Each structure stands twice: as C-alpha cells, then as structure tokens.
C-alpha positions as CSV (number, residue, x, y, z in Angstrom):
1,M,0.0,0.0,0.0
2,S,1.4,3.4,-0.9
3,R,1.0,6.3,1.5
4,D,1.0,10.0,0.7
5,K,1.5,13.1,2.7
6,T,-2.2,13.3,3.6
7,D,-2.1,9.8,5.0
8,D,1.0,10.7,7.1
9,T,-0.8,13.8,8.4
10,I,-3.9,11.8,9.3
11,I,-1.6,9.3,11.2
12,E,0.1,12.1,13.1
13,M,-3.3,13.6,14.0
14,L,-4.6,10.3,15.3
15,K,-1.4,9.7,17.3
16,K,-1.9,13.0,19.1
17,D,-5.6,12.5,19.7
18,S,-7.3,9.4,18.5
19,R,-10.6,10.6,19.7
20,Q,-10.8,13.2,16.9
21,S,-13.7,12.4,14.6
22,F,-13.2,11.9,10.9
23,V,-15.3,15.1,10.4
24,E,-12.9,17.1,12.6
25,I,-9.9,15.7,10.7
26,G,-11.5,16.3,7.4
27,K,-12.2,20.0,8.3
28,K,-8.6,20.5,9.2
29,L,-7.3,18.9,6.0
30,G,-10.0,20.1,3.6
31,L,-11.4,16.6,3.1
32,S,-14.8,15.1,3.5
33,E,-15.6,12.8,6.4
34,S,-16.0,9.9,3.9
35,A,-12.5,10.6,2.4
36,V,-10.9,10.5,5.8
37,R,-12.8,7.3,6.8
38,R,-11.7,5.6,3.5
39,R,-8.1,6.6,4.1
40,V,-8.1,5.3,7.7
41,K,-9.7,2.1,6.5
42,N,-7.1,1.7,3.8
43,L,-4.3,2.4,6.3
44,T,-5.8,-0.2,8.7
45,D,-6.4,-2.8,6.0
46,G,-2.9,-2.3,4.7
47,G,-1.3,-2.9,8.1
48,V,0.0,0.7,8.4
49,I,-2.3,1.3,11.4
50,K,-2.1,-1.9,13.5
51,K,-4.5,-0.9,16.3
52,F,-6.1,1.9,18.2
53,T,-5.2,2.0,21.8
54,L,-5.7,4.0,25.0
55,E,-2.9,5.6,27.0
56,T,-3.8,6.5,30.6
57,G,-2.4,9.5,32.3
58,D,-2.1,8.0,35.7
59,A,0.3,10.3,37.5
60,N,0.7,7.8,40.3
61,S,2.2,5.1,38.1
62,T,5.9,4.1,37.7
63,S,7.5,2.9,34.4
64,A,10.8,1.2,33.6
65,I,12.7,0.1,30.6
66,I,14.3,-3.3,30.9
67,L,17.1,-4.3,28.5
68,I,17.4,-8.0,28.2
69,S,20.1,-10.3,27.0
70,V,18.9,-13.7,25.8
71,D,21.0,-16.9,26.1
72,S,22.4,-17.7,22.7
73,S,20.9,-21.2,22.7
74,T,17.4,-19.8,23.2
75,D,15.1,-18.5,20.5
76,T,14.6,-14.8,21.2
77,S,11.1,-14.8,19.8
78,K,10.0,-17.4,22.4
79,V,11.4,-15.3,25.2
80,S,9.6,-12.2,23.8
81,S,6.4,-14.1,23.6
82,R,6.6,-15.2,27.2
83,L,7.4,-11.7,28.3
84,T,4.2,-10.3,26.8
85,K,2.2,-12.5,29.1
86,L,3.8,-11.1,32.3
87,H,1.7,-8.8,34.5
88,G,3.0,-5.2,34.1
89,V,4.7,-5.7,30.8
90,D,3.4,-3.0,28.5
91,T,5.5,-3.3,25.4
92,V,8.2,-5.8,24.1
93,Y,10.7,-4.9,21.4
94,E,13.2,-7.2,19.8
95,I,16.3,-5.0,19.2
96,T,19.8,-5.0,17.9
97,G,23.0,-4.2,19.8
98,Q,24.3,-5.3,23.1
99,Y,20.8,-6.4,24.3
100,D,18.3,-8.6,22.4
101,I,15.0,-7.3,23.9
102,A,13.8,-4.1,25.4
103,T,10.6,-4.0,27.5
104,I,8.5,-1.2,28.9
105,I,6.8,-2.1,32.2
106,R,4.3,-0.1,34.1
107,A,2.9,-0.5,37.6
108,P,1.3,1.6,40.3
109,N,4.4,1.7,42.5
110,I,8.1,0.7,42.7
111,T,7.3,-2.5,44.7
112,E,5.2,-3.8,41.8
113,I,7.9,-2.8,39.3
114,N,10.3,-4.9,41.3
115,A,8.0,-7.8,41.3
116,C,7.6,-7.6,37.6
117,I,11.4,-7.4,37.1
118,D,11.8,-10.5,39.4
119,A,9.3,-12.4,37.3
120,L,10.9,-11.2,34.0
121,R,14.3,-12.5,35.2
122,K,12.9,-15.9,35.8
123,V,11.7,-16.4,32.2
124,P,13.7,-19.2,30.7
125,G,16.4,-17.9,28.3
126,V,16.8,-14.5,30.0
127,F,20.6,-14.2,30.6
128,D,21.1,-10.7,31.8
129,T,19.0,-7.5,32.4
130,N,19.6,-3.8,32.8
131,T,16.8,-1.8,34.3
132,V,16.2,1.9,33.9
133,I,13.4,3.6,35.9
134,I,11.7,6.4,33.9
135,L,11.6,9.6,35.9
136,R,9.6,11.8,33.6
137,T,8.0,11.6,30.1
138,V,8.8,14.7,28.0
139,A,7.0,14.0,24.8
C-alpha cells in the first residue's frame, strides 16, 4: 500500500488525539468525512495502522525500561512471547545491539515494578538484564 503526505498527516493527528472524529480531521485537511474514513480504513487494512489504543495519564504510576540479553541457545522470539504475558509488561521490542530485547513495564508503584522485574528475570532464556526507571516523560 502506498501512502501520501495526507495519509501521514492523518496518522500524526490520530497519534496526538485518536478521539478526533473523521469530520474534525476532514475539516482541518479540507477533506470530506468519507474521504478520511476511507483513508483510515485503507491504512488499517494495509497494516500501516495496527491498532487503536488507550494511554492512561495516571500520575501515580511508575514505568521502567528493561534491557534483556537472551541466552544464545534460546530462541529470542520465544522469550519475547513469554514476556508479553507477564503482568505489568506494556511493550516488548526485539532490538539489535548489546541487548536482544527491550521491554517497557508499568505499575502503580516501585514495589510492583520490582515484582515484575523479578518475574521477568525468571523467564527461561533471560541471561542478563539492565533496568532503567523512567523519571519523567517529556513528549
């Protein structure tokens, strides 16, 4: 599927506020509601937009980034799959570099972050971890 500048603008608008109606987006771009709806459908059907999600603004939550090394005899995708099932794991990325996986975990407090890290370290194939607590989100 080919995208154009208008598609990219619609994607950016939805990233900033996915509650915007197609009518609102259309007015800002000079398009009809049906044109915006069709473009979003094409972006979704084409796999460019994978899902619509909700991000909570809970000021009392704690987040951390965990960098994970996987044992060389273990399939990284199997470890990634297991990590997605752990309570508190928000996102799992398979990455290149010194570490094989990066995860974002979220919990109401540091005690639950620690419990999630402990559970993560017990996943078969996890060889080493490096934890970074997120102090503040800027953008």
